[in-house]
TIPAKOL-94662 format. One record per residue: residue in one letter; x, y, z of N, C-alpha, C, O in turn. Coordinates in steps of 0.2 Angstrom, whole numbers. Last residue first. Layout:
BEGIN
   resn     n.x     n.y     n.z    ca.x    ca.y    ca.z     c.x     c.y     c.z     o.x     o.y     o.z
      A       X       Y       Z       X       Y       Z       X       Y       Z       X       Y       Z
...
This chain:
BEGIN
   resn     n.x     n.y     n.z    ca.x    ca.y    ca.z     c.x     c.y     c.z     o.x     o.y     o.z
      E      -3      -2     -22     -10      -1     -22     -10       5     -20     -16       8     -20
      H       8     -11     -30      10      -7     -27       1      -3     -26      -1      -1     -32
      P      12     -25     -38      11     -21     -39       9     -17     -32      10     -20     -27
      A      32     -33     -38      24     -32     -35      21     -26     -34      24     -22     -31
      V      41     -31     -54      39     -32     -46      32     -32     -44      27     -31     -47
      I      50     -40     -67      42     -37     -64      43     -39     -57      46     -44     -55
      W      61     -32     -78      59     -34     -71      52     -35     -70      49     -30     -71
      G      69     -37     -94      64     -33     -89      66     -36     -83      70     -41     -82
      N      75     -45    -102      75     -39    -103      70     -36    -100      67     -32    -104
      V      79     -55     -91      83     -54     -98      81     -46    -101      86     -42    -101
      G      73     -53     -80      80     -54     -79      83     -54     -86      89     -53     -87
      A      57     -61     -85      60     -58     -81      68     -59     -79      70     -65     -78
      E      54     -54    -100      58     -61     -99      60     -60     -93      66     -57     -93
      V      38     -44    -103      46     -46    -102      48     -54    -102      44     -59    -103
      N      25     -45    -106      28     -40    -111      37     -44    -109      41     -45    -114
      E      17     -52     -96      18     -56    -104      22     -52    -109      22     -54    -115
      P      15     -43     -87      21     -47     -86      22     -53     -91      26     -57     -91
      L       4     -35     -90      11     -32     -91      17     -38     -90      23     -37     -92
      G      -9     -41     -88      -5     -43     -93       1     -40     -94       5     -41     -98
      G     -11     -39     -72     -15     -40     -77     -11     -43     -82      -8     -48     -80
      S       4     -36     -63      -3     -32     -65      -5     -34     -71      -2     -31     -76
      D      17     -33     -57      15     -40     -59       7     -40     -58       4     -43     -53
      S      24     -19     -66      22     -22     -61      19     -28     -64      18     -29     -69
      V      40     -18     -74      34     -19     -74      30     -24     -68      32     -30     -65
      I      54     -12     -80      50     -13     -75      43     -12     -76      40      -6     -78
      V      64     -14     -97      59     -10     -94      54     -15     -86      51     -20     -88
      P      77     -10    -107      73     -15    -103      69     -12     -99      70      -6     -99
      K      74      -5    -124      76      -4    -117      72      -8    -112      66      -9    -113
      G      73      -6    -137      80      -9    -135      81      -7    -127      86      -7    -123
      M      62      -2    -143      69       4    -143      74       0    -140      80       1    -142
      A      53     -11    -139      56     -11    -145      61      -7    -147      63      -7    -152
      M      51      -7    -126      56     -13    -128      58     -12    -134      64     -12    -136
      M      43       4    -128      51       6    -126      55       0    -126      61       0    -126
      E      33      -3    -135      35       4    -138      44       3    -135      49       2    -138
      R      29      -9    -125      31     -15    -130      35      -8    -134      41     -10    -136
      C      24       1    -114      29      -5    -112      32      -9    -119      38     -11    -119
      A      15       6    -121      20      11    -118      25       5    -118      31       5    -121
      F       4      -4    -122       7      -1    -129      13       1    -126      18      -2    -128
      S      -1     -15    -113       4      -8    -112       7      -9    -119      11     -13    -121
      L     -10     -25    -106      -3     -26    -109       1     -21    -110       7     -23    -109
      T     -21     -21     -97     -20     -29    -100     -15     -32    -104     -15     -38    -105
      E     -19     -16     -79     -17     -17     -86     -18     -21     -91     -14     -27     -89
      R     -16      -7     -63     -22     -13     -69     -20     -12     -76     -18      -6     -78
      Q      -7      -3     -61     -10      -7     -55     -16      -9     -58     -20     -14     -56
      S       9      -2     -68       0       1     -68      -4      -3     -62       0      -6     -59
      L      21       3     -70      19       0     -65      12       0     -63       9       1     -57
      V      32       4     -83      26       4     -81      22       0     -76      20      -6     -77
      F      47      10     -87      43       6     -83      37       6     -84      35      12     -85
      G      65      10     -96      58      10     -93      54       7     -89      55       1     -88
      V      81      15     -92      76       8     -92      70      12     -92      69      17     -88
      D      88      24     -98      92      20     -99      87      13     -96      89       7     -97
      L      83      37    -113      82      32    -106      85      27    -107      87      24    -113
      A      82      42    -124      87      44    -119      86      42    -114      90      44    -110
      A      72      35    -132      79      33    -133      84      37    -128      90      35    -129
      V      60      42    -126      61      33    -124      69      32    -126      73      30    -121
      M      62      54    -133      62      55    -124      64      48    -122      67      47    -116
      P      62      52    -145      67      54    -144      68      54    -135      73      54    -131
      R      46      45    -145      52      41    -147      60      45    -147      65      41    -148
      V      36      51    -143      39      48    -138      46      45    -139      51      44    -135
      D      28      65    -151      32      59    -153      36      57    -146      40      61    -144
      N      20      73    -145      18      73    -151      21      65    -152      18      60    -154
      L      17      73    -128      23      72    -134      18      69    -139      14      64    -139
      V      13      81    -113      11      77    -119      15      78    -125      15      84    -128
      G      27      84    -101      21      84    -105      18      79    -108      20      74    -106
      T      37      80     -95      38      81    -103      33      83    -105      32      84    -111
      Y      44      80     -80      39      81     -84      40      82     -89      43      87     -90
      I      56      72     -71      55      79     -75      49      74     -78      49      68     -79
      V      63      73     -52      58      71     -59      56      76     -62      54      81     -59
      R      72      78     -43      74      70     -48      69      70     -53      70      67     -59
      D      66      90     -38      72      91     -43      74      84     -47      78      85     -52
      T      56      83     -31      55      86     -34      61      89     -40      60      89     -46
      M      58      73     -19      59      71     -25      59      78     -30      62      77     -35
      G      55      72      -6      60      77      -7      62      73     -13      67      69     -12
      L      41      67      -5      45      63      -4      52      67      -7      56      62      -9
      A      35      80      -5      33      76       1      39      71       1      43      71       6
      D      35      81     -19      38      86     -16      39      82      -8      45      81      -6
      V      26      71     -25      35      71     -25      38      76     -22      44      75     -22
      R      13      76     -18      18      68     -16      24      68     -18      29      66     -15
      A      12      88     -25      14      88     -19      17      82     -15      21      82     -11
      R      10      83     -38      16      88     -36      18      87     -29      24      85     -28
      Q      -4      76     -34       3      73     -37      10      78     -37      15      75     -37
      Q     -10      88     -32     -11      81     -27      -4      79     -27       0      78     -22
      A      -9      94     -44      -6     100     -38      -6      92     -31      -2      92     -26
      D      -6      84     -57     -11      88     -54      -7      90     -48      -1      88     -47
      P       8      82     -72       3      81     -64      -3      86     -62      -4      91     -65
      L       3      83     -88       8      87     -82       2      85     -77      -4      85     -77
      R       1      69     -98      -1      75     -95       2      79     -88       3      76     -84
      G      15      63    -103       9      63    -102       8      69     -97      12      72     -94
      A      31      56     -96      26      58    -102      22      59    -101      21      55     -96
      V      45      55     -86      37      55     -85      34      60     -92      35      66     -92
      V      59      53     -78      57      56     -83      50      54     -86      51      50     -91
      I      69      53     -67      61      49     -68      62      55     -72      65      60     -71
      R      89      49     -63      82      55     -64      76      50     -66      77      44     -68
      I     100      46     -49      93      43     -55      89      49     -55      86      52     -51
      R     110      51     -41     112      48     -48     105      49     -51     105      52     -57
      E     104      52     -28     105      57     -30     110      56     -40     111      60     -43
      R     101      38     -23      96      42     -26      99      50     -32      96      52     -37
      Q     116      36     -21     112      32     -27     105      36     -27     103      37     -33
      A     117      44     -11     123      43     -16     120      40     -21     121      43     -27
      A     106      40       0     107      49      -4     112      47     -10     110      50     -15
      P      96      24      -2     103      30       1     104      36      -5     103      37     -11
      L      81      27      -7      86      24      -9      91      29      -3      89      35      -1
      L      68      31      -8      71      26      -2      77      25      -1      80      22       3
      A      65      37     -20      67      42     -14      69      37      -7      72      39      -2
      V      62      27     -27      69      32     -28      69      34     -22      75      34     -19
      A      49      23     -23      55      19     -22      60      22     -24      65      19     -22
      A      42      36     -25      43      33     -19      48      29     -18      52      30     -13
      V      44      36     -40      46      40     -37      47      40     -30      51      43     -27
      M      36      23     -43      42      23     -43      47      30     -41      53      29     -40
      N      24      27     -39      27      21     -35      33      23     -35      37      24     -30
      L      20      36     -47      23      37     -42      24      34     -37      26      37     -32
      W      18      30     -59      22      32     -59      26      36     -53      31      39     -54
      G       4      22     -58      10      20     -53      18      21     -55      23      18     -53
      K      -6      23     -67       0      23     -69       5      20     -66      10      16     -68
      N     -19      27     -58     -18      21     -60     -11      18     -62     -10      13     -61
      G     -19      42     -61     -16      38     -55     -16      31     -55     -12      29     -50
      D      -8      47     -76     -16      44     -71     -15      41     -67     -10      37     -66
      T       2      49     -86       2      51     -77      -6      50     -72      -7      51     -67
      G      10      38     -96       5      42     -94       5      43     -87       8      39     -82
      A      19      29    -101      13      27    -100       7      32     -97       1      31     -97
      I      33      31    -103      26      35    -107      20      32    -108      16      33    -112
      S      45      33     -90      39      30     -92      33      36     -97      30      41     -95
      G      62      31     -85      55      34     -87      49      30     -91      50      24     -93
      V      76      33     -79      72      28     -78      66      33     -82      67      39     -81
      V      93      35     -79      87      38     -82      82      33     -83      83      29     -88
      L     109      38     -71     102      33     -71      95      38     -75      93      43     -72
      A     120      51     -75     114      49     -72     112      43     -74     115      41     -79
      D     132      56     -77     131      50     -77     127      47     -74     127      41     -71
      R     128      71     -83     131      65     -87     130      58     -85     127      54     -89
      P     112      75     -74     118      76     -75     119      71     -79     115      67     -81
      I     100      83     -80      99      76     -81     110      76     -80     114      77     -84
      A      93      97     -80      92      94     -76      93      84     -76      90      79     -74
      E     102     103     -88     101     105     -83      99     100     -77     102      98     -72
      R     101      96    -100     108      97     -99     108      98     -92     113      96     -88
      W      92      90    -109      91      92    -102      97      91     -98      98      86     -94
      R      98      89    -120      92      94    -121      92      94    -115      90     100    -114
      R     106      78    -120     110      85    -119     103      91    -119     103      96    -117
      R     100      67    -123     102      70    -116     105      76    -115     106      77    -109
      L     102      66    -137      95      69    -134      96      71    -127      93      76    -124
      R     115      64    -137     113      70    -140     105      71    -137     104      77    -135
      E     115      53    -132     118      57    -128     118      66    -131     120      71    -129
      V     109      45    -141     106      47    -135     110      51    -130     108      53    -125
      V     117      46    -154     109      50    -152     106      51    -145     102      55    -144
      E     128      38    -147     129      46    -151     122      49    -150     121      54    -147
      S     122      26    -147     124      28    -141     124      36    -142     121      39    -138
      S     107      23    -158     115      24    -156     116      28    -151     112      32    -149
      V      93      15    -155      96      22    -158     104      20    -157     106      15    -154
      P      78       3    -158      86       5    -154      89      12    -159      87      14    -165
      A      63       9    -164      70       4    -164      75       7    -161      75      13    -161
      F      47      11    -170      51      12    -165      58       5    -163      57      -1    -162
      R      47      12    -183      46      18    -179      51      18    -173      55      22    -171
      R      50      -1    -187      53       4    -192      54      11    -189      59      14    -190
      L      41      -9    -181      47      -9    -177      53      -4    -182      59      -4    -180
      D      26      -4    -172      30      -4    -179      38      -2    -178      41       3    -176
      V      19     -19    -165      22     -14    -163      26     -11    -171      28     -15    -176
      G       2     -25    -157      11     -25    -163      13     -17    -161      10     -12    -158
      H      -2     -34    -145      -1     -27    -148       5     -28    -152      10     -31    -150
      H      -6     -51    -146      -2     -45    -142      -2     -40    -146      -2     -42    -152
      V     -19     -62    -147     -16     -58    -152     -12     -50    -149     -15     -45    -150
      V     -26     -77    -144     -22     -70    -141     -17     -66    -147     -13     -68    -151
      W     -43     -80    -147     -36     -81    -150     -33     -75    -146     -36     -70    -144
      V     -56     -92    -141     -52     -86    -141     -44     -86    -142     -40     -89    -140
      V     -70     -99    -146     -63    -100    -147     -58     -92    -146     -57     -88    -150
      K     -82     -97    -132     -80     -96    -138     -71     -98    -140     -67     -99    -136
      T     -88    -101    -121     -90    -105    -127     -86    -104    -132     -86    -107    -137
      D     -87     -92    -113     -82     -96    -112     -82    -102    -117     -79    -107    -117
      Y     -91     -77    -114     -87     -81    -121     -85     -87    -117     -79     -89    -120
      V     -98     -74    -103    -101     -76    -108     -98     -80    -114    -102     -83    -118
      T     -84     -77     -92     -91     -75     -94     -94     -79    -100     -94     -85    -102
      K     -71     -83     -89     -76     -85     -84     -83     -79     -86     -87     -77     -82
      A     -64     -82    -100     -65     -87    -100     -71     -89     -94     -74     -95     -93
      L     -60     -69     -99     -66     -69    -104     -70     -77    -103     -75     -78    -103
      H     -47     -70     -91     -55     -65     -89     -62     -67     -93     -67     -67     -90
      R     -39     -77     -99     -42     -79     -94     -48     -75     -90     -52     -77     -86
      R     -40     -65    -109     -42     -73    -111     -44     -75    -104     -50     -75    -103
      T     -32     -55    -102     -37     -57    -104     -40     -61    -106     -45     -61    -103
      Y     -19     -63    -101     -23     -60     -94     -32     -59     -97     -36     -62     -94
      D     -16     -65    -111     -17     -70    -109     -20     -68    -102     -23     -72     -99
      S     -21     -51    -123     -16     -54    -119     -19     -59    -116     -25     -60    -117
      V     -30     -45    -131     -23     -44    -131     -18     -47    -128     -12     -45    -129
      C     -41     -57    -142     -39     -53    -135     -30     -52    -136     -25     -55    -138
      I     -55     -62    -151     -47     -61    -151     -47     -55    -145     -52     -51    -143
      V     -66     -75    -153     -63     -67    -149     -54     -68    -150     -50     -72    -150
      S     -77     -84    -163     -71     -83    -159     -72     -75    -157     -75     -70    -159
      D     -88     -88    -171     -87     -92    -162     -81     -90    -159     -79     -92    -154
      T     -89     -81    -181     -95     -78    -176     -92     -81    -168     -94     -79    -163
      G     -74     -85    -187     -81     -84    -187     -84     -79    -181     -81     -76    -177
């Protein structure tokens, strides 16, 4: 009825409880994902999809990626900075794939300053993110603010473990150490 409100996360519910909605019945309904569209794929398909990036992704690389976009609050540069801190032998094996609007000059300069230009692949905006997600080993959504994240749930539906920041509703997506990891948000 008119006394009910639906939220996408417990995080949002907790925030509404501190507003004029505090007298309403609040239901939490997490984002749904079409599991017929977003489903795990075979290792043969993963291998075929990775061959598309033959030059940029070595065969033994660990591929981490995000379909959350390149906006400043999405935290993808934090993943680039974290990988840049690894010892050279580990850093060499990792490729970061980022879908969304191509980064601006300032973002690209930051990647270059970190010495990571040849380790980051930008796909641009994709009509269908599933082939990219299928090629990943690990997904990530390191947003500074997020209510829940369709991107996170879609990657997980395709069987990818996901690294999320402890921000907003993102931790509600994973069981830490089971199907993902929760890391401190970085401002």
